All heavy atoms as TSV, in Angstrom:
chain	resi	resn	atom	element	x	y	z
A	1	GLY	N	N	-19.015	-5.629	-3.318
A	1	GLY	CA	C	-19.229	-6.700	-2.396
A	1	GLY	C	C	-18.671	-8.015	-2.935
A	1	GLY	O	O	-18.132	-8.082	-4.030
A	2	ASN	N	N	-18.799	-9.033	-2.119
A	2	ASN	CA	C	-18.339	-10.362	-2.519
A	2	ASN	C	C	-19.490	-11.355	-2.383
A	2	ASN	O	O	-20.609	-10.989	-2.043
A	2	ASN	CB	C	-17.108	-10.778	-1.708
A	2	ASN	CG	C	-17.359	-10.851	-0.214
A	2	ASN	OD1	O	-18.500	-10.901	0.235
A	2	ASN	ND2	N	-16.303	-10.850	0.567
A	3	PHE	N	N	-19.193	-12.615	-2.649
A	3	PHE	CA	C	-20.234	-13.634	-2.612
A	3	PHE	C	C	-20.765	-13.911	-1.202
A	3	PHE	O	O	-21.821	-14.493	-1.036
A	3	PHE	CB	C	-19.742	-14.935	-3.246
A	3	PHE	CG	C	-19.536	-14.818	-4.723
A	3	PHE	CD1	C	-18.282	-14.956	-5.271
A	3	PHE	CD2	C	-20.599	-14.543	-5.569
A	3	PHE	CE1	C	-18.085	-14.834	-6.630
A	3	PHE	CE2	C	-20.427	-14.417	-6.931
A	3	PHE	CZ	C	-19.157	-14.567	-7.469
A	4	GLN	N	N	-20.022	-13.494	-0.180
A	4	GLN	CA	C	-20.488	-13.657	1.201
A	4	GLN	C	C	-21.359	-12.480	1.638
A	4	GLN	O	O	-21.779	-12.409	2.779
A	4	GLN	CB	C	-19.284	-13.773	2.160
A	4	GLN	CG	C	-18.547	-15.072	2.057
A	4	GLN	CD	C	-17.513	-15.084	0.924
A	4	GLN	OE1	O	-17.292	-14.099	0.236
A	4	GLN	NE2	N	-16.904	-16.218	0.712
A	5	ASN	N	N	-21.593	-11.531	0.728
A	5	ASN	CA	C	-22.380	-10.326	1.009
A	5	ASN	C	C	-21.692	-9.359	1.955
A	5	ASN	O	O	-22.349	-8.617	2.681
A	5	ASN	CB	C	-23.780	-10.674	1.521
A	5	ASN	CG	C	-24.618	-11.323	0.452
A	5	ASN	OD1	O	-24.593	-10.896	-0.697
A	5	ASN	ND2	N	-25.339	-12.363	0.811
A	6	ASP	N	N	-20.361	-9.351	1.968
A	6	ASP	CA	C	-19.610	-8.306	2.648
A	6	ASP	C	C	-19.556	-7.109	1.702
A	6	ASP	O	O	-19.444	-7.277	0.483
A	6	ASP	CB	C	-18.179	-8.764	2.956
A	6	ASP	CG	C	-18.142	-9.991	3.850
A	6	ASP	OD1	O	-18.944	-10.060	4.799
A	6	ASP	OD2	O	-17.302	-10.874	3.592
A	7	ILE	N	N	-19.632	-5.909	2.244
A	7	ILE	CA	C	-19.677	-4.700	1.428
A	7	ILE	C	C	-18.622	-3.718	1.938
A	7	ILE	O	O	-18.450	-3.558	3.148
A	7	ILE	CB	C	-21.066	-4.040	1.513
A	7	ILE	CG1	C	-22.142	-5.006	1.030
A	7	ILE	CG2	C	-21.105	-2.736	0.740
A	7	ILE	CD1	C	-23.543	-4.542	1.332
A	8	VAL	N	N	-17.936	-3.044	1.022
A	8	VAL	CA	C	-16.972	-2.010	1.393
A	8	VAL	C	C	-17.336	-0.709	0.699
A	8	VAL	O	O	-18.081	-0.695	-0.287
A	8	VAL	CB	C	-15.531	-2.412	1.024
A	8	VAL	CG1	C	-15.098	-3.639	1.804
A	8	VAL	CG2	C	-15.366	-2.635	-0.465
A	9	GLY	N	N	-16.803	0.396	1.211
A	9	GLY	CA	C	-17.078	1.684	0.599
A	9	GLY	C	C	-16.416	2.822	1.338
A	9	GLY	O	O	-15.410	2.648	2.036
A	10	ILE	N	N	-17.006	3.987	1.192
A	10	ILE	CA	C	-16.484	5.216	1.791
A	10	ILE	C	C	-17.644	5.959	2.439
A	10	ILE	O	O	-18.779	5.887	1.973
A	10	ILE	CB	C	-15.808	6.095	0.711
A	10	ILE	CG1	C	-15.148	7.316	1.322
A	10	ILE	CG2	C	-16.777	6.473	-0.381
A	10	ILE	CD1	C	-14.321	8.117	0.317
A	11	TYR	N	N	-17.352	6.653	3.540
A	11	TYR	CA	C	-18.351	7.522	4.155
A	11	TYR	C	C	-17.649	8.784	4.619
A	11	TYR	O	O	-16.425	8.827	4.759
A	11	TYR	CB	C	-19.082	6.824	5.317
A	11	TYR	CG	C	-18.243	6.666	6.555
A	11	TYR	CD1	C	-18.300	7.615	7.577
A	11	TYR	CD2	C	-17.390	5.575	6.710
A	11	TYR	CE1	C	-17.523	7.467	8.714
A	11	TYR	CE2	C	-16.621	5.429	7.840
A	11	TYR	CZ	C	-16.687	6.376	8.841
A	11	TYR	OH	O	-15.917	6.240	9.954
A	12	ASN	N	N	-18.433	9.828	4.839
A	12	ASN	CA	C	-17.870	11.063	5.378
A	12	ASN	C	C	-18.878	11.744	6.287
A	12	ASN	O	O	-20.037	11.352	6.354
A	12	ASN	CB	C	-17.396	12.006	4.265
A	12	ASN	CG	C	-18.492	12.403	3.318
A	12	ASN	OD1	O	-19.648	12.519	3.712
A	12	ASN	ND2	N	-18.163	12.590	2.067
A	13	PHE	N	N	-18.400	12.729	6.997
A	13	PHE	CA	C	-19.230	13.468	7.933
A	13	PHE	C	C	-19.694	14.777	7.299
A	13	PHE	O	O	-18.920	15.453	6.627
A	13	PHE	CB	C	-18.458	13.774	9.222
A	13	PHE	CG	C	-18.051	12.544	9.971
A	13	PHE	CD1	C	-16.736	12.125	9.972
A	13	PHE	CD2	C	-18.981	11.808	10.669
A	13	PHE	CE1	C	-16.355	10.990	10.660
A	13	PHE	CE2	C	-18.615	10.665	11.359
A	13	PHE	CZ	C	-17.298	10.264	11.354
A	14	VAL	N	N	-20.929	15.158	7.544
A	14	VAL	CA	C	-21.463	16.421	7.052
A	14	VAL	C	C	-20.734	17.569	7.741
A	14	VAL	O	O	-20.438	17.512	8.932
A	14	VAL	CB	C	-22.984	16.497	7.323
A	14	VAL	CG1	C	-23.552	17.833	6.918
A	14	VAL	CG2	C	-23.699	15.363	6.625
A	15	ASN	N	N	-20.432	18.613	6.988
A	15	ASN	CA	C	-19.769	19.820	7.499
A	15	ASN	C	C	-18.386	19.547	8.066
A	15	ASN	O	O	-17.906	20.277	8.921
A	15	ASN	CB	C	-20.637	20.530	8.542
A	15	ASN	CG	C	-21.963	20.973	7.976
A	15	ASN	OD1	O	-22.051	21.371	6.826
A	15	ASN	ND2	N	-23.011	20.898	8.774
A	16	CYS	N	N	-17.742	18.514	7.613
A	16	CYS	CA	C	-16.393	18.179	8.055
A	16	CYS	C	C	-15.401	19.069	7.303
A	16	CYS	O	O	-15.594	19.384	6.126
A	16	CYS	CB	C	-16.114	16.714	7.764
A	16	CYS	SG	S	-14.523	16.144	8.327
A	17	THR	N	N	-14.311	19.452	7.965
A	17	THR	CA	C	-13.331	20.341	7.327
A	17	THR	C	C	-12.006	19.666	7.019
A	17	THR	O	O	-11.229	20.167	6.220
A	17	THR	CB	C	-13.071	21.574	8.203
A	17	THR	OG1	O	-12.608	21.143	9.483
A	17	THR	CG2	C	-14.343	22.406	8.356
A	18	SER	N	N	-11.699	18.532	7.656
A	18	SER	CA	C	-10.463	17.813	7.334
A	18	SER	C	C	-10.586	16.355	7.752
A	18	SER	O	O	-11.332	16.024	8.666
A	18	SER	CB	C	-9.263	18.451	8.033
A	18	SER	OG	O	-9.355	18.277	9.428
A	19	ASP	N	N	-9.845	15.490	7.064
A	19	ASP	CA	C	-9.870	14.053	7.352
A	19	ASP	C	C	-11.295	13.509	7.416
A	19	ASP	O	O	-11.678	12.808	8.347
A	19	ASP	CB	C	-9.127	13.744	8.654
A	19	ASP	CG	C	-7.682	14.179	8.616
A	19	ASP	OD1	O	-7.129	14.319	7.513
A	19	ASP	OD2	O	-7.103	14.385	9.685
A	20	CYS	N	N	-12.075	13.821	6.399
A	20	CYS	CA	C	-13.511	13.534	6.429
A	20	CYS	C	C	-13.896	12.190	5.825
A	20	CYS	O	O	-14.966	11.679	6.122
A	20	CYS	CB	C	-14.259	14.622	5.673
A	20	CYS	SG	S	-14.027	16.258	6.370
A	21	ASN	N	N	-13.084	11.635	4.954
A	21	ASN	CA	C	-13.460	10.429	4.225
A	21	ASN	C	C	-12.776	9.198	4.805
A	21	ASN	O	O	-11.556	9.173	4.953
A	21	ASN	CB	C	-13.100	10.588	2.747
A	21	ASN	CG	C	-13.842	11.738	2.122
A	21	ASN	OD1	O	-15.056	11.704	2.031
A	21	ASN	ND2	N	-13.120	12.764	1.709
A	22	HIS	N	N	-13.571	8.191	5.115
A	22	HIS	CA	C	-13.080	6.991	5.776
A	22	HIS	C	C	-13.600	5.757	5.041
A	22	HIS	O	O	-14.699	5.767	4.496
A	22	HIS	CB	C	-13.556	6.948	7.228
A	22	HIS	CG	C	-13.286	8.214	7.967
A	22	HIS	ND1	N	-12.060	8.498	8.516
A	22	HIS	CD2	C	-14.067	9.285	8.206
A	22	HIS	CE1	C	-12.110	9.683	9.088
A	22	HIS	NE2	N	-13.320	10.184	8.906
A	23	GLY	N	N	-12.834	4.690	5.076
A	23	GLY	CA	C	-13.271	3.436	4.513
A	23	GLY	C	C	-14.128	2.673	5.506
A	23	GLY	O	O	-14.038	2.888	6.715
A	24	PHE	N	N	-14.966	1.775	4.982
A	24	PHE	CA	C	-15.742	0.921	5.877
A	24	PHE	C	C	-15.886	-0.467	5.284
A	24	PHE	O	O	-15.782	-0.672	4.076
A	24	PHE	CB	C	-17.115	1.508	6.198
A	24	PHE	CG	C	-18.118	1.415	5.072
A	24	PHE	CD1	C	-18.880	0.269	4.883
A	24	PHE	CD2	C	-18.303	2.477	4.208
A	24	PHE	CE1	C	-19.801	0.180	3.845
A	24	PHE	CE2	C	-19.224	2.403	3.173
A	24	PHE	CZ	C	-19.973	1.258	2.988
A	25	LEU	N	N	-16.134	-1.405	6.175
A	25	LEU	CA	C	-16.454	-2.784	5.830
A	25	LEU	C	C	-17.705	-3.156	6.607
A	25	LEU	O	O	-17.734	-3.040	7.835
A	25	LEU	CB	C	-15.304	-3.722	6.207
A	25	LEU	CG	C	-15.614	-5.220	6.273
A	25	LEU	CD1	C	-16.023	-5.753	4.909
A	25	LEU	CD2	C	-14.423	-5.982	6.817
A	26	ARG	N	N	-18.743	-3.561	5.890
A	26	ARG	CA	C	-19.939	-4.105	6.540
A	26	ARG	C	C	-19.967	-5.584	6.211
A	26	ARG	O	O	-20.139	-5.991	5.064
A	26	ARG	CB	C	-21.220	-3.445	6.047
A	26	ARG	CG	C	-22.430	-3.956	6.829
A	26	ARG	CD	C	-23.725	-3.338	6.340
A	26	ARG	NE	N	-24.850	-3.824	7.105
A	26	ARG	CZ	C	-25.429	-5.022	6.936
A	26	ARG	NH1	N	-24.980	-5.858	6.035
A	26	ARG	NH2	N	-26.463	-5.377	7.673
A	27	SER	N	N	-19.752	-6.381	7.235
A	27	SER	CA	C	-19.687	-7.834	7.068
A	27	SER	C	C	-21.085	-8.424	6.919
A	27	SER	O	O	-22.081	-7.835	7.346
A	27	SER	CB	C	-18.997	-8.475	8.266
A	27	SER	OG	O	-17.660	-8.046	8.337
A	28	HIS	N	N	-21.126	-9.620	6.350
A	28	HIS	CA	C	-22.393	-10.308	6.116
A	28	HIS	C	C	-23.182	-10.558	7.402
A	28	HIS	O	O	-24.391	-10.704	7.376
A	28	HIS	CB	C	-22.157	-11.623	5.379
A	28	HIS	CG	C	-21.293	-12.574	6.139
A	28	HIS	ND1	N	-19.921	-12.479	6.140
A	28	HIS	CD2	C	-21.602	-13.614	6.940
A	28	HIS	CE1	C	-19.431	-13.435	6.907
A	28	HIS	NE2	N	-20.423	-14.138	7.401
A	29	ASP	N	N	-22.483	-10.576	8.548
A	29	ASP	CA	C	-23.181	-10.785	9.823
A	29	ASP	C	C	-23.741	-9.495	10.406
A	29	ASP	O	O	-24.311	-9.489	11.489
A	29	ASP	CB	C	-22.245	-11.460	10.841
A	29	ASP	CG	C	-21.059	-10.595	11.239
A	29	ASP	OD1	O	-20.952	-9.424	10.795
A	29	ASP	OD2	O	-20.206	-11.096	12.002
A	30	GLY	N	N	-23.557	-8.365	9.679
A	30	GLY	CA	C	-24.097	-7.085	10.121
A	30	GLY	C	C	-23.108	-6.220	10.882
A	30	GLY	O	O	-23.413	-5.075	11.176
A	31	SER	N	N	-21.947	-6.765	11.214
A	31	SER	CA	C	-20.966	-5.946	11.926
A	31	SER	C	C	-20.364	-4.908	10.981
A	31	SER	O	O	-20.319	-5.100	9.764
A	31	SER	CB	C	-19.869	-6.819	12.544
A	31	SER	OG	O	-19.154	-7.511	11.533
A	32	TYR	N	N	-19.924	-3.805	11.550
A	32	TYR	CA	C	-19.437	-2.661	10.781
A	32	TYR	C	C	-18.064	-2.271	11.300
A	32	TYR	O	O	-17.865	-2.137	12.508
A	32	TYR	CB	C	-20.442	-1.512	10.958
A	32	TYR	CG	C	-20.086	-0.259	10.238
A	32	TYR	CD1	C	-20.421	-0.058	8.915
A	32	TYR	CD2	C	-19.414	0.760	10.903
A	32	TYR	CE1	C	-20.104	1.112	8.254
A	32	TYR	CE2	C	-19.089	1.933	10.251
A	32	TYR	CZ	C	-19.436	2.103	8.928
A	32	TYR	OH	O	-19.115	3.260	8.287
A	33	THR	N	N	-17.113	-2.100	10.386
A	33	THR	CA	C	-15.764	-1.679	10.750
A	33	THR	C	C	-15.393	-0.451	9.938
A	33	THR	O	O	-15.475	-0.464	8.711
A	33	THR	CB	C	-14.736	-2.792	10.462
A	33	THR	OG1	O	-15.117	-3.976	11.156
A	33	THR	CG2	C	-13.344	-2.377	10.885
A	34	SER	N	N	-15.008	0.610	10.624
A	34	SER	CA	C	-14.506	1.818	9.984
A	34	SER	C	C	-12.990	1.763	10.030
A	34	SER	O	O	-12.410	1.306	11.019
A	34	SER	CB	C	-15.007	3.041	10.757
A	34	SER	OG	O	-14.414	4.212	10.257
A	35	PHE	N	N	-12.330	2.237	8.972
A	35	PHE	CA	C	-10.869	2.232	8.995
A	35	PHE	C	C	-10.303	3.334	8.111
A	35	PHE	O	O	-10.954	3.819	7.187
A	35	PHE	CB	C	-10.302	0.865	8.584
A	35	PHE	CG	C	-10.623	0.466	7.167
A	35	PHE	CD1	C	-9.767	0.790	6.129
A	35	PHE	CD2	C	-11.768	-0.246	6.883
A	35	PHE	CE1	C	-10.061	0.417	4.825
A	35	PHE	CE2	C	-12.071	-0.634	5.586
A	35	PHE	CZ	C	-11.209	-0.295	4.552
A	36	ASP	N	N	-9.079	3.727	8.440
A	36	ASP	CA	C	-8.271	4.647	7.650
A	36	ASP	C	C	-6.943	3.976	7.387
A	36	ASP	O	O	-6.483	3.169	8.204
A	36	ASP	CB	C	-8.035	5.956	8.403
A	36	ASP	CG	C	-9.314	6.746	8.577
A	36	ASP	OD1	O	-9.977	7.014	7.561
A	36	ASP	OD2	O	-9.649	7.085	9.721
A	37	TYR	N	N	-6.336	4.325	6.268
A	37	TYR	CA	C	-5.009	3.784	6.012
A	37	TYR	C	C	-4.070	4.319	7.101
A	37	TYR	O	O	-4.086	5.515	7.407
A	37	TYR	CB	C	-4.510	4.190	4.623
A	37	TYR	CG	C	-3.221	3.512	4.270
A	37	TYR	CD1	C	-3.224	2.220	3.778
A	37	TYR	CD2	C	-2.008	4.143	4.475
A	37	TYR	CE1	C	-2.043	1.571	3.476
A	37	TYR	CE2	C	-0.818	3.500	4.166
A	37	TYR	CZ	C	-0.842	2.225	3.672
A	37	TYR	OH	O	0.331	1.588	3.390
A	38	PRO	N	N	-3.262	3.451	7.720
A	38	PRO	CA	C	-2.396	3.901	8.814
A	38	PRO	C	C	-1.331	4.902	8.348
A	38	PRO	O	O	-0.908	4.877	7.204
A	38	PRO	CB	C	-1.730	2.618	9.317
A	38	PRO	CG	C	-2.157	1.523	8.439
A	38	PRO	CD	C	-3.142	2.036	7.448
A	39	GLY	N	N	-0.925	5.769	9.233
A	39	GLY	CA	C	0.172	6.680	8.944
A	39	GLY	C	C	-0.250	8.065	8.507
A	39	GLY	O	O	0.507	8.770	7.859
A	40	GLY	N	N	-1.449	8.468	8.834
A	40	GLY	CA	C	-1.838	9.841	8.563
A	40	GLY	C	C	-2.525	10.099	7.243
A	40	GLY	O	O	-2.384	11.175	6.678
A	41	SER	N	N	-3.268	9.141	6.732
A	41	SER	CA	C	-4.006	9.400	5.496
A	41	SER	C	C	-5.084	10.447	5.767
A	41	SER	O	O	-5.639	10.525	6.859
A	41	SER	CB	C	-4.629	8.119	4.959
A	41	SER	OG	O	-5.667	7.682	5.799
A	42	ILE	N	N	-5.383	11.233	4.751
A	42	ILE	CA	C	-6.444	12.233	4.884
A	42	ILE	C	C	-7.691	11.831	4.106
A	42	ILE	O	O	-8.701	12.516	4.144
A	42	ILE	CB	C	-5.956	13.622	4.432
A	42	ILE	CG1	C	-5.537	13.598	2.968
A	42	ILE	CG2	C	-4.836	14.112	5.323
A	42	ILE	CD1	C	-5.310	14.970	2.381
A	43	PHE	N	N	-7.615	10.698	3.414
A	43	PHE	CA	C	-8.707	10.208	2.591
A	43	PHE	C	C	-8.521	8.701	2.446
A	43	PHE	O	O	-7.443	8.253	2.097
A	43	PHE	CB	C	-8.638	10.881	1.213
A	43	PHE	CG	C	-9.611	10.342	0.203
A	43	PHE	CD1	C	-10.849	10.924	0.042
A	43	PHE	CD2	C	-9.278	9.253	-0.594
A	43	PHE	CE1	C	-11.744	10.434	-0.904
A	43	PHE	CE2	C	-10.164	8.763	-1.540
A	43	PHE	CZ	C	-11.397	9.351	-1.690
A	44	THR	N	N	-9.526	7.914	2.750
A	44	THR	CA	C	-9.462	6.466	2.549
A	44	THR	C	C	-10.746	6.011	1.880
A	44	THR	O	O	-11.839	6.353	2.331
A	44	THR	CB	C	-9.297	5.723	3.891
A	44	THR	OG1	O	-8.103	6.164	4.541
A	44	THR	CG2	C	-9.222	4.222	3.685
A	45	GLU	N	N	-10.608	5.253	0.797
A	45	GLU	CA	C	-11.771	4.709	0.099
A	45	GLU	C	C	-11.544	3.236	-0.193
A	45	GLU	O	O	-10.584	2.872	-0.867
A	45	GLU	CB	C	-12.015	5.441	-1.217
A	45	GLU	CG	C	-13.205	4.886	-1.977
A	45	GLU	CD	C	-13.502	5.639	-3.259
A	45	GLU	OE1	O	-12.763	6.581	-3.600
A	45	GLU	OE2	O	-14.479	5.268	-3.918
A	46	ALA	N	N	-12.398	2.386	0.338
A	46	ALA	CA	C	-12.365	0.961	0.031
A	46	ALA	C	C	-13.181	0.750	-1.235
A	46	ALA	O	O	-14.319	1.210	-1.330
A	46	ALA	CB	C	-12.947	0.161	1.183
A	47	THR	N	N	-12.609	0.069	-2.223
A	47	THR	CA	C	-13.286	-0.078	-3.511
A	47	THR	C	C	-13.648	-1.514	-3.869
A	47	THR	O	O	-14.417	-1.727	-4.801
A	47	THR	CB	C	-12.427	0.515	-4.644
A	47	THR	OG1	O	-11.167	-0.154	-4.667
A	47	THR	CG2	C	-12.228	2.005	-4.456
A	48	GLY	N	N	-13.088	-2.500	-3.160
A	48	GLY	CA	C	-13.403	-3.882	-3.478
A	48	GLY	C	C	-13.011	-4.828	-2.370
A	48	GLY	O	O	-12.185	-4.502	-1.516
A	49	ILE	N	N	-13.642	-5.994	-2.375
A	49	ILE	CA	C	-13.334	-7.038	-1.398
A	49	ILE	C	C	-13.492	-8.391	-2.093
A	49	ILE	O	O	-14.423	-8.585	-2.879
A	49	ILE	CB	C	-14.250	-6.944	-0.149
A	49	ILE	CG1	C	-13.848	-7.965	0.911
A	49	ILE	CG2	C	-15.713	-7.040	-0.524
A	49	ILE	CD1	C	-14.522	-7.752	2.252
A	50	ASN	N	N	-12.576	-9.316	-1.797
A	50	ASN	CA	C	-12.688	-10.639	-2.425
A	50	ASN	C	C	-13.277	-11.646	-1.444
A	50	ASN	O	O	-13.629	-11.308	-0.305
A	50	ASN	CB	C	-11.343	-11.096	-2.999
A	50	ASN	CG	C	-10.301	-11.437	-1.951
A	50	ASN	OD1	O	-10.595	-11.561	-0.768
A	50	ASN	ND2	N	-9.064	-11.582	-2.389
A	51	ALA	N	N	-13.379	-12.890	-1.856
A	51	ALA	CA	C	-13.995	-13.944	-1.046
A	51	ALA	C	C	-13.223	-14.236	0.235
A	51	ALA	O	O	-13.783	-14.769	1.186
A	51	ALA	CB	C	-14.138	-15.216	-1.871
A	52	LEU	N	N	-11.941	-13.901	0.271
A	52	LEU	CA	C	-11.123	-14.122	1.467
A	52	LEU	C	C	-11.172	-12.943	2.431
A	52	LEU	O	O	-10.554	-12.971	3.486
A	52	LEU	CB	C	-9.671	-14.399	1.068
A	52	LEU	CG	C	-9.452	-15.629	0.185
A	52	LEU	CD1	C	-7.991	-15.719	-0.233
A	52	LEU	CD2	C	-9.899	-16.884	0.900
A	53	GLY	N	N	-11.889	-11.891	2.076
A	53	GLY	CA	C	-12.003	-10.717	2.939
A	53	GLY	C	C	-10.895	-9.702	2.750
A	53	GLY	O	O	-10.758	-8.779	3.553
A	54	VAL	N	N	-10.108	-9.835	1.690
A	54	VAL	CA	C	-9.044	-8.869	1.405
A	54	VAL	C	C	-9.686	-7.652	0.745
A	54	VAL	O	O	-10.385	-7.761	-0.256
A	54	VAL	CB	C	-7.963	-9.473	0.486
A	54	VAL	CG1	C	-6.911	-8.439	0.140
A	54	VAL	CG2	C	-7.329	-10.693	1.155
A	55	VAL	N	N	-9.440	-6.471	1.326
A	55	VAL	CA	C	-10.017	-5.217	0.842
A	55	VAL	C	C	-8.955	-4.452	0.061
A	55	VAL	O	O	-7.800	-4.381	0.479
A	55	VAL	CB	C	-10.509	-4.353	2.027
A	55	VAL	CG1	C	-11.034	-3.004	1.546
A	55	VAL	CG2	C	-11.573	-5.098	2.822
A	56	VAL	N	N	-9.341	-3.862	-1.060
A	56	VAL	CA	C	-8.455	-2.983	-1.826
A	56	VAL	C	C	-9.100	-1.613	-1.920
A	56	VAL	O	O	-10.313	-1.463	-1.768
A	56	VAL	CB	C	-8.165	-3.534	-3.240
A	56	VAL	CG1	C	-7.422	-4.844	-3.170
A	56	VAL	CG2	C	-9.432	-3.674	-4.049
A	57	GLY	N	N	-8.271	-0.611	-2.161
A	57	GLY	CA	C	-8.793	0.737	-2.304
A	57	GLY	C	C	-7.688	1.737	-2.520
A	57	GLY	O	O	-6.591	1.391	-2.962
A	58	LEU	N	N	-7.992	2.983	-2.180
A	58	LEU	CA	C	-6.995	4.036	-2.331
A	58	LEU	C	C	-7.048	4.966	-1.135
A	58	LEU	O	O	-8.042	5.027	-0.421
A	58	LEU	CB	C	-7.215	4.807	-3.633
A	58	LEU	CG	C	-8.557	5.481	-3.828
A	58	LEU	CD1	C	-8.383	6.983	-3.728
A	58	LEU	CD2	C	-9.100	5.113	-5.184
A	59	PHE	N	N	-5.939	5.670	-0.920
A	59	PHE	CA	C	-5.879	6.642	0.153
A	59	PHE	C	C	-5.085	7.842	-0.319
A	59	PHE	O	O	-4.272	7.753	-1.233
A	59	PHE	CB	C	-5.271	6.049	1.434
A	59	PHE	CG	C	-3.790	5.806	1.372
A	59	PHE	CD1	C	-2.898	6.757	1.862
A	59	PHE	CD2	C	-3.277	4.638	0.835
A	59	PHE	CE1	C	-1.523	6.534	1.805
A	59	PHE	CE2	C	-1.916	4.402	0.779
A	59	PHE	CZ	C	-1.031	5.355	1.271
A	60	GLY	N	N	-5.354	8.979	0.293
A	60	GLY	CA	C	-4.624	10.200	-0.004
A	60	GLY	C	C	-3.751	10.580	1.171
A	60	GLY	O	O	-4.167	10.479	2.328
A	61	ASP	N	N	-2.524	11.028	0.875
A	61	ASP	CA	C	-1.635	11.466	1.956
A	61	ASP	C	C	-1.714	12.987	2.116
A	61	ASP	O	O	-2.404	13.678	1.358
A	61	ASP	CB	C	-0.196	10.991	1.716
A	61	ASP	CG	C	0.442	11.548	0.466
A	61	ASP	OD1	O	0.075	12.663	0.028
A	61	ASP	OD2	O	1.341	10.878	-0.078
A	62	SER	N	N	-1.021	13.518	3.101
A	62	SER	CA	C	-1.097	14.948	3.404
A	62	SER	C	C	-0.495	15.826	2.313
A	62	SER	O	O	-0.730	17.028	2.291
A	62	SER	CB	C	-0.416	15.237	4.744
A	62	SER	OG	O	0.943	14.860	4.688
A	63	SER	N	N	0.263	15.247	1.381
A	63	SER	CA	C	0.826	16.007	0.259
A	63	SER	C	C	-0.134	16.057	-0.934
A	63	SER	O	O	0.185	16.658	-1.963
A	63	SER	CB	C	2.143	15.376	-0.184
A	63	SER	OG	O	3.089	15.431	0.851
A	64	GLY	N	N	-1.272	15.391	-0.815
A	64	GLY	CA	C	-2.241	15.380	-1.901
A	64	GLY	C	C	-2.016	14.274	-2.917
A	64	GLY	O	O	-2.648	14.266	-3.972
A	65	ASN	N	N	-1.130	13.338	-2.612
A	65	ASN	CA	C	-0.869	12.205	-3.504
A	65	ASN	C	C	-1.775	11.038	-3.130
A	65	ASN	O	O	-2.047	10.807	-1.959
A	65	ASN	CB	C	0.588	11.773	-3.401
A	65	ASN	CG	C	1.527	12.868	-3.830
A	65	ASN	OD1	O	1.372	13.455	-4.890
A	65	ASN	ND2	N	2.507	13.166	-2.991
A	66	PHE	N	N	-2.209	10.300	-4.150
A	66	PHE	CA	C	-3.052	9.130	-3.923
A	66	PHE	C	C	-2.256	7.855	-4.156
A	66	PHE	O	O	-1.369	7.811	-4.998
A	66	PHE	CB	C	-4.276	9.163	-4.843
A	66	PHE	CG	C	-5.269	10.207	-4.426
A	66	PHE	CD1	C	-5.177	11.498	-4.919
A	66	PHE	CD2	C	-6.258	9.906	-3.521
A	66	PHE	CE1	C	-6.079	12.460	-4.529
A	66	PHE	CE2	C	-7.173	10.866	-3.121
A	66	PHE	CZ	C	-7.078	12.154	-3.626
A	67	HIS	N	N	-2.594	6.823	-3.382
A	67	HIS	CA	C	-1.895	5.548	-3.425
A	67	HIS	C	C	-2.930	4.432	-3.289
A	67	HIS	O	O	-3.981	4.611	-2.703
A	67	HIS	CB	C	-0.908	5.427	-2.249
A	67	HIS	CG	C	-0.041	6.619	-2.065
A	67	HIS	ND1	N	1.162	6.773	-2.720
A	67	HIS	CD2	C	-0.207	7.737	-1.322
A	67	HIS	CE1	C	1.712	7.922	-2.375
A	67	HIS	NE2	N	0.898	8.527	-1.536
A	68	GLY	N	N	-2.592	3.251	-3.790
A	68	GLY	CA	C	-3.428	2.081	-3.602
A	68	GLY	C	C	-3.077	1.377	-2.299
A	68	GLY	O	O	-1.993	1.562	-1.755
A	69	PHE	N	N	-3.998	0.585	-1.776
A	69	PHE	CA	C	-3.708	-0.220	-0.594
A	69	PHE	C	C	-4.393	-1.576	-0.692
A	69	PHE	O	O	-5.366	-1.749	-1.415
A	69	PHE	CB	C	-4.102	0.488	0.710
A	69	PHE	CG	C	-5.587	0.559	0.964
A	69	PHE	CD1	C	-6.281	-0.500	1.534
A	69	PHE	CD2	C	-6.298	1.710	0.654
A	69	PHE	CE1	C	-7.639	-0.433	1.770
A	69	PHE	CE2	C	-7.651	1.796	0.893
A	69	PHE	CZ	C	-8.326	0.714	1.453
A	70	ILE	N	N	-3.867	-2.504	0.076
A	70	ILE	CA	C	-4.461	-3.830	0.281
A	70	ILE	C	C	-4.567	-4.019	1.780
A	70	ILE	O	O	-3.596	-3.846	2.514
A	70	ILE	CB	C	-3.588	-4.951	-0.327
A	70	ILE	CG1	C	-3.466	-4.746	-1.839
A	70	ILE	CG2	C	-4.159	-6.315	0.008
A	70	ILE	CD1	C	-2.504	-5.724	-2.497
A	71	ARG	N	N	-5.763	-4.365	2.258
A	71	ARG	CA	C	-6.004	-4.580	3.693
A	71	ARG	C	C	-6.432	-6.029	3.883
A	71	ARG	O	O	-7.457	-6.457	3.375
A	71	ARG	CB	C	-7.093	-3.639	4.189
A	71	ARG	CG	C	-7.428	-3.777	5.658
A	71	ARG	CD	C	-8.536	-2.783	6.023
A	71	ARG	NE	N	-8.805	-2.771	7.432
A	71	ARG	CZ	C	-9.759	-3.482	8.026
A	71	ARG	NH1	N	-10.533	-4.270	7.314
A	71	ARG	NH2	N	-9.944	-3.415	9.318
A	72	THR	N	N	-5.630	-6.777	4.629
A	72	THR	CA	C	-5.959	-8.180	4.871
A	72	THR	C	C	-6.793	-8.314	6.140
A	72	THR	O	O	-6.715	-7.466	7.033
A	72	THR	CB	C	-4.676	-9.030	4.996
A	72	THR	OG1	O	-3.865	-8.496	6.029
A	72	THR	CG2	C	-3.895	-9.024	3.696
A	73	PRO	N	N	-7.601	-9.368	6.218
A	73	PRO	CA	C	-8.441	-9.554	7.413
A	73	PRO	C	C	-7.617	-9.746	8.680
A	73	PRO	O	O	-6.510	-10.156	8.648
A	73	PRO	CB	C	-9.233	-10.819	7.108
A	73	PRO	CG	C	-9.013	-11.152	5.692
A	73	PRO	CD	C	-7.819	-10.407	5.237
């Protein structure tokens, strides 16, 4: 989280068989945003957020490779 109490992370669905892990942002005002890295990611995990609302994390592609990402507000 950050000093504004925004929180990021990962969630998944029980008994899911593919594309189960998604990133999320829960803003200090209580709103919730789910997201996946664009372009067919099969795994998205948000790992940090700064005071400006920039989210960082990692995603997995269909070849099984992992990459970092930066998501701006």
